[in-house]
N, C-alpha and C positions, 0 to 999 in steps of 0.2 A: 504494500499499499504506500502511496506517495502523497505528500501534502497537497500538490496541485489539485487533488480531487476535492478539496475542501474550498468552500467559498467563505468570505467573511460573513459571520452571522450577527444579525441585529435582532435580538430576541423580542424587541418591541414591535418589529415589523414582520416577524416570522409567524405566518398564519397556518401554514400547512404542516406544523409539527416539526419533529427532528428529521433533518435529511438523512437518507439511508447510508451514505458514506460515514456519517458521524456515528450512527448506531453500530455499524460494522467495526469501526475503529475502536469504540468503547468495548465491544465484545471481545476483540482480539486482545486488548490490554488486560481485561479481567481474566482471560483464559491463560495468560502468559505466567510463567514462574518468575520472570524478571523482565525488566525494561531498561534498555541501554539506549541513551539518546546521544548521538554524536552530531554536532552541528557547528557550523562556522559562527563566530562572534559577529554581532552586528550592533555597533554603538554600545559596546560593553555588555550586551545582553543577547538573548535569543532573537531570531527574526519574528516579525509580527505574524507571519503565517504559522510558525510553530507555536507561538504563544496562543494564538487563536485556537489551534487544535487541541492544545493541552487544557485550556480553559473550558 
């Protein structure tokens, strides 16, 4: 799974519920024994796309 499958979510405007890629991502994380995230630094933090996915 890659992060470009995610779009930025605005929960105030989201009327169709949780998008299916988000549900699949959450299920994969719950099923995993461990999670390792390797990402380049962007302004001393993670990228906005990764932060959005983790939130």
